N, C-alpha and C positions, 0 to 999 in steps of 0.2 A: 569460497565459493571462487575461484578461480576464472580470471579471463583469459582465453587463450584466442592466438591468431589463426585463422583459418583460412584456406585457399578450395574452392569446390573443384572438384576435376571434372562436373560436366561442362559448366559455364564460365568455370576461370576466376569469379567473382573473390576477392580477397575481403574479410571482414575480421572483426574480433567478436567473440560472444561469451557471456557467462554461464560457463558450465556447471552444472550443478551433480551432486553423484547420483548415477545411476539414468542421468539423461544423455539421450542420444542427439549431438548435434545434429541441425539440418543448415542448408545452406538459406540465406535470407531471399536471394532474386527467385531461385528454382525449385527451392526445396527437397533437393536432393541431397542425401546422408552419405555419399561417396566424397569426404574429406579430407585433405590433407595437412596436419598440423603443421604451421611455419614455427622457426626458430624465432623467439622473440628476443631481441638485445634491449640488454638493459640500458638505462641512460646513466653516463657516467657524469658527473661534476668537478670540474676542478677550477683550480684559479685560472688558468689558459680559457676554458670555455665560459666559464662566468663574467671573465673581461670581454669575451668577443660579444656574448650576449648583453653586455652593457652598451658596449661602443653600438652597437645597430640599435637597441633602445633610443640613446640619445639619437642617433643619426634619424630614427623614426619620430622623435618627438618634436627635432630641429622641423624637419617637414612638415609637419602637421601644424607648428606654432607658424610658418610664413604662410601657410594656406589659411588659418585660420586668420592672420592679420590682413590679407589681402582678401579675404571674404567681407571682413568689417569694414575696410576701407569702401569697396563695392557697395555696401548697404546705407554706409552714410553717406557715398555721393548720390544716391536714390532714393532716400527718404529723408532729405532736408525741407 
């Protein structure tokens, strides 16, 4: 049972849908059956993309850590 990406030709809504053999897919918003099947691009993982993802995750973790420290200090100031 593959998942396909579609765009409704009536309301232009884009969505993914699990389609069983013999089923006719319909738009989630307007229930129209005039759908365009979109080309799904595969995700490619390489050392470069892995490195970029890891650096982004580290930046996010540092930012969240600073926010947690600030929140903890504020809590301690107000609850002593």
